[in-house]
N, C-alpha and C positions, 0 to 999 in steps of 0.2 A: 466344483460344488454349486448346487442350485441356490438361488437367492433366498428361497424359503428356509433352507438349512442355515444360511448366514444369519438371517433374522432370528431364527429360533435360538441359535447360539448366543447372539448378542442380547436377546431378550431374557434369556435364562442365566446370564452371567451372574455368579454369586461369590466372586472372589473379593479381594480387597478393593476399596473404593479407588477409582481411577479418574485422573484428569487428563483429557486429551485436548490439545489445542488445535483448532482449525485456524490456520494462519491467515487464510484469504477470506475477505469479505464475501466473495461470490459463493464460497462454500457455506458461510453463515446463512446467506439468503436461501440457498438451496436446501439447507437443513430444515429451515422453517417451512419452506414451500412444500416439502415432501413429508413433513411430519416425522423426521428421523428420530427425534427424541422420544416419541411414543413407541418406537420400534426397538429401543435398546433398554437395557437394564438401568434402573435408577442409580445403580452403583457406578455407572459410566457417565461422568459429567463432561459435557462439551463446553469449552471455553473459547472466547475470542482471542485473536492474536493481533500483532502489529502489521497486518497485511493490507491495510488501506492507506495508500500514499497521501491522500488528503488528510486523513485522521492524524498522521504523525508529523504533519507540517507545522513548524513553530509559528507563533503569532507574529514574530518579526518579519516573516516572509510576506504575510498579507499586508503588513504596513508598508513594506518596500514596494509591493505591487501598486498600492494606492498612491504612493509618491510618484511613481512613473506615470500612472494614469492621470495625474493632476498636472503634469508638465506640458508646456506648450509644444506643439509639433511632435507629440508622442501619442501613440495608440497602444494600449495594452490589449493583448489577445489572450484569451483564457478559455479553458473548457468550462462548461456550465456548472459543474459541481464545486468550483472554487468561488463562485459568486457570493454565496451566503456565509462563507466561513468567516467568523468574526476576527478582526484584528483588535488592537488596543482601543481604536476609536471608530469602530464600525467595520462594515464589510464592503467589498467592491460593489455589491448591489445597492448598499446605502448611498455611497458617493455617486454612483451612476444615476440614482434616482433624483439627486439634487441638481444634476446637470453640471457638477463640478469636476467630472472626470471623463476621460475618453477611454471607454471600455467596449470591446466587441467580443462576442463569442466566436470560438473557432471549433472546427470539427476535425482539423488536421493541421499539424505544424507547417505543412507546405503552403497553407494559405498565407502565412507570413511572407514567404518569398514572392508570391504572386502580388500581394498588396504592395510590398516594398518596391517591386518593379514599376508598378503603376503610379506610386506616389514617392519619388525619391526625396521629397522635401519633408517627409514624415519618418520618424524612427519607430519601427514596430517592435514592441517589447513583448516577448512570449513568456508567459507564466508556465515554465517547464516543470511539471510535477509528475512524479511517477517512479516506478521500479523498473527492473530490467525489461519488462514487457513493452514499455513505451519509449525507452531511451533510444533504441535504434532509429526510430522515426525522426527524432530531433537531430541525431547525428547525420543521417542521410540528407536532411534538409540543409544543414550547415555546409556539408561537403559540396552540395550542388550550388548553394548560394556563393560559396567561395570561388568555385570554378567560373561562375557567371559574373563575378565581380560585383555582387550585391552586398553592400555593407551597412545599409540602414536597418539592420536587424540586431536586436539584443535579446539574450536569454537571461532571465532571472531563474536560476535553477534550484529546485528542491528535489533533486534526483537521488535516489538511494538504492542500495543493494540489500537483498533480504538476508543473506547468510550472516552478516555481522549482528543483525538484530536477533536472529535465532540463537546465536552464540551468547548474546547478552541474556536472553531468557534462560538458557541452560545454566549460566553462571550465577544468576541472581534469584532464580525461582526453582527450588528443588522439588516442588510439588507437582510439576508438569511431568506426566509419565510418558507421553508420546506426542508425536506431531503428525497431523494431516497436512502435508506440505502444499504450498500454493501451486495449483495446476498451471495457471497462465505464466507465472514467473519461470516455472520449471521447463516450459516449452523452450525458453531462451537459454537458461543456464544448463539444462540437462539434469539428470537425476544423480549423477556422480558427485555433484558439489556437496551433497549431504553426507557422504561417506565419512569424512573426517569428524563431523559433529557426532554422528551415530557411534563411531568408534570411541571417541573420547568420553562421551557422557553415558554410553551404554543405554541409549534410548532409541526406540524405533522412529524412523523418519520415513513415512510412506506417502508417495505421490499418488494423488487420486484425481479423477475427473469430477464432473459437476452434476451428473445425473444421480438419482437416488441409488441406483445399483452400484455406481462407482464409489460413492461415499460409504455405503454400507460395506462393500468389499474391502475398502481401505481400512475402515474401523475394525473390521474382523481381523485383518492381518496385524494391526497394531496390538489388539488385545491378545491375540495368539502369541505374538512375540513376547509380550510382557509376561504372560503365563509361563512361557518356556524359559524365562530369564535371559532373553536375547535382546539385542539392540542393534539393528542394522537398517540400511536403506532398502526399500522395496519400491519398485515402479509398477503401479497398477493402472497406469495411463499411457501404455506403450504406443497406442495409435497416434499420440500427439507428442509424447516426451521421449527423447532419445537419451542415451547415457551421457553423451557429450554435448547435447543441446543443439542450438542453431548456430553453427560455426560462423556463417556469414554475418549474422546479427551481432555476435560476440566480437567479431573483428571490427565492425563499425564502432561499437562502444569503445573498444580499446584504442582505436585510432583517433577518436575525437575527444574522449574524456579520460580523466585520471582520478584515482581515489583520493579522498581526504576526509577529515572529520566532519560529522554532520550531527545536527541536533534533532533528536526524535522526541516528539511530544510524549511525555510520560516515562521515557527511558533515559533521557539526558543525552550527553554527547557520546557518540560511539565512533571511535577511531576507524578510519578506512571505510566507512559505510556510505559516504557521500560521493557523488560523481561531479567533477568540475571540468570545465573546458581546458584542454591542453594549450600550451603557449601558442601553437600554430593557429588557434582559433580565438586568441585573446581579444581580438577586435569585436567579437560578438558577445563578450562577457558583460552582463549587466550588474556586476558587483555582487556576486553570489557568495563568495567565500567567507566574508565576515559575518554573514547572517547566522552561522551556526553557533556563534558565541552567545546569542541571546537566549536566556533560560526562562524568560518570563512566561507564565501561563495564566489564563484568566482565573481569578479566585472562584472557588466553589466548584469549578469544573472537574468532573471525575473521569474525563476521557482517558487520562493516563492510566488509571486503574482498570478501565474497561479493556483497553487494547493490550494489556498484559495479563488479562484473565483473572485479575484480583477481585473484580466486581462484575456481576451481570448488569447490563444497562439499567434494568428497572430497579436496581438497588441504589442508584444514584438519587439523592434527595431532590434533584432538579428535574428528573425524568418525567416528561409529560406535563409538568407544571410550569416551571420557569424555562424549560428547554423542550422545544417541539420542532418538527420540520418547518412549520410556518415561521416560528421565531426561535431559531437555534441559538444556543449559548456556546456549544462546542462543536467541533468539526465532525465528530462521530454521528451527530444527528443530521448532518448535511449531506454527506456523500452517499451515493447509491450503494457503496460497499461499506458504509459505516455501520458498526454494530448497533448503535443506539437507534438510528433511523430504521434499521431492519426490525429490531425488537418493537419499536413504536408501531410500525405498520402491521405487525403480526400478533402482538400480545396486549397492546394498550386498549 
């Protein structure tokens, strides 16, 4: 089918109102960039999902990172999008600005190993945040560090898996009619992991790429499934996503990490959704397991409603006023994949 036919179909859709969740923040960004909402019927509502790892990270995690950064002979390594995420008493950027913390930006987890070799008197603490997409890199780094006998590295993990969160959405939000599955995560997990959810909840789970044509094609298949009363997995991103995913990456994840309960901002504690270091790598654990118990969230913050599609970002009373990319109140305004930041840059 030609893309014009796809657009004509989506634009002219006049069935019952639909809510389709784009799980990944990269999809949200591309939807705005390409004006996708103007190409589909107003009866098809696109809502954000919990697909930004920074956005679902609990406040207690930021506080723990700040604690490590404030310790003598410790250096916290983090990706840039974590710097401005607020904890209970400020962000990493705040404490770094006062000179009271040792924080460095990293571009790859392997930098921790290089730095640790050069400075054995310093413990390098890695703020390990992410979904299946980034977990293999942390695992490979630790495997290599162990072989080389480098032990002055710690990981504080907020690593999560996407499927349990999607199951939570299906169990708790009956008004989501279909899912545009996360493309990057699916490259690792494969498309088959959605089969059980699609079969149990009778909803379409369609894997799509990030170009406008990819997204429109995926939305087309979701709507066609709904109209036909179907609910199954479809892979519209076959050049990158295989049925069984990336087996080598999955093997690294399984050999280094094991599942456990994790706290998701806005969703609560989800059993089996977190990834923690196995006993063989316990010497690298920065005390991550107990962090999932902390349920505190900043007052007034609506990030929880945003990442479950209950609110559009601009419906939050703080949006653009008390919360902006310059002075963020919640993580969804900070991350490049955060729905609030994406909306702010495109509609504010």
